[in-house]
N, C-alpha and C positions, 0 to 999 in steps of 0.2 A: 222458471225455478229448475234447479239442482237440490235434492233431499239426501239430509245424508245422517242413516241411523246409528244411534252413539251404540252398541251391546256392552255389557260388563256383565262377566257370568262370575255369581259368587256361589259356591257348595257350600253347603253345611255336612259334618256325620260325625257319630258320633264315635266311629272306626279313626281309628290315628296314624291308618292310612290316604293318602290320596288316587291309590288306584281304587279304591273306593266312589272316588264323589266320579268317576274318569266313567262310567255310561249316562250319567247324566251330562257329562259335560256332551261325549260324544254327537248324545241325541241333540242339545240344543245348538254344535257345530253344521250336523247335518240338515238343519232346519232354515241355519241363513245359507246355507248356502244356494237354497231352493228363496231367496229374497235376493231382491235388486236393490245395489244402493244401500252395504250395511256395513261395518264394519266392527268389527272382535275387537274391544282393546284390550282385554285383560280380561284373566280368569284368576280368583283367586279362592283357593282350601281355607275352610274352616273345618280345620279336622280333630277330634276328640274332645266335639265340644258335649256334652254328656247328661249335663242338666242347664233348667232356663234362666237365662244370664252368661252362662259363660263366654258367649260372643261378647262381653262389653270388655273378658281380661283377654281377652286374644289376639292376635298380632296380628290374623285375617279384620278386625275393625279398622285399627288400623291405613293394614292396608289400603283395604276398600275408602277409603277418608281423599287420600293420599290421590290414586287414583281417580277420584270422582276431580277432587281439584285439576288435577293432569287433562281432565276432555276437552 
């Protein structure tokens, strides 16, 4: 039996720069390189999210939904 683990990385930050999430993404990518049968399907940047509930109105939520439907 072949098992493929699919990963979708969603990063969030109060900073508006995507670079603020790059360290976390590199950490996850480093881990995934050590695991067999894993495919990173996408990265979603939720930046500029400062208050609880901000993600509800951010494009990152729609992106996550669409990516999830296509996995």
